[in-house]
C-alpha positions, 0 to 999 in steps of 0.5 A: 552301431552305437552312437557314442555321441548321444546320451539319453536320460531315463528314470526307473519306474519304481514309483510309477502309477496313475494317481491323479488326472491331469490329461485325458489319458488318465481319466478312468485309469487311477490305480489301474497301472500294473507296476510289475508290467510297467517295469518290464516295458520300461526295461525293454525300452531301456535295453533297446535304446542302450544298444544305440547310445549311452543311457544314464539314470535319474533316481526315482522318488517316492510320491512322484509317479510321473518323474519317470517321464524325463522328457519333462525334466527340462530342456538341454542345449550344449551345457545349458539346461532349463528346468521345467516349471510345471503347470499342474501342482501334482507335478511341481514336486519334480522340479527340485529333483530335476534341478538337483540332477542337472546341477549334480551333472555339471549343467549350467542351469538357466534362470527361467521365470517361476511364474511361466509354465514350461514343460521342457522337452515335452513342449520344445523339440529341436529340428534335426535338419535346421537350427530350429526349435519347435515349441508347443503351447496351448495346454501346458507351456505358456504362450510367452515360452517361445520368445523366452527360449529364443532369447535365452538359447539364441535358437530360432523358435516356431510356436505351434498351438495345440488344440486337441487335449489328448495331445497336450504336449508337443512331443505327443503329436510331432517328432523331428527325425534325422535329416529334417524329416518330421512325423506329425498329426496335423489335426492336433494343431490349429490352422496357423500352426499347420501352415508354419510346419508346412512353411518350414518343412519341405513336402518330401520331409513331412510325414503326416499321420492319421488319428489311429497312428496318432492315438498310438503315440507314434509321434511320441518317438525317440530317433537314435541312429535312424532307429525310431522307438515308439509305442505303436504304428500302423504297417503303412507308417512303418513301411513309410519310415523304412522307405525313408531309411529309418528302422521302426522299433515298436515297443509296447508301453501300454502301462505308461499310455494310461498316464498319457506317456510313450517312448519320447516321454520316458527319455530326454536327450542330453546331447543337443547342439 
């Protein structure tokens, strides 16, 4: 059944490629992405998501290979949008295009400080069981971002410090699911952050995963209508998700993994309340 209340933003990978190195996944991958194969993988993800909800498109732009990762365009709550401020110069050219898209689609763009790195829904994830915003810090988004978000959006935030450079954005190692479940890779967080997750998420709602699943970006997932779209997951994890009422949808995204991105990176939820 299609969720008519949800909208997902995606950007066709017409100009996608690995043209520089700004995370460990990109090391040794410059020029190796097969664009034709990437387009087929992206289209498969798009088509499956479109069976569950509306998908809207952001126009691709030459010279911005990572614009395809729309999770980093910004963060949406209701009609408000915060446009990302990228830490790496290689991605800062995306900001004007992201701002223009939000403006053209009638979002109220909030004024985020230009000198405070914040990488949108890559590092800020709304919990699906409580009025809570998980915010990652340590590699991309500034440590002051959680407090700023709480002030601007009026939503309680929980700061989580990332310690493994492979999991440089929060959405690579934690995914809130419907009804308050959370998939996460505990080793990606410092001890205080692991304790914070345990304090806010009941044990029966926590789905910790090991390194094998984490490095398949099982946490970089999109949950729509209890369908969980992700690049890869072990049989045990898929069975666990099914036992909890979810339908895992494994869609290979190997070309985007070369850039350090999976299913969640390629999408932005436009309906958040």
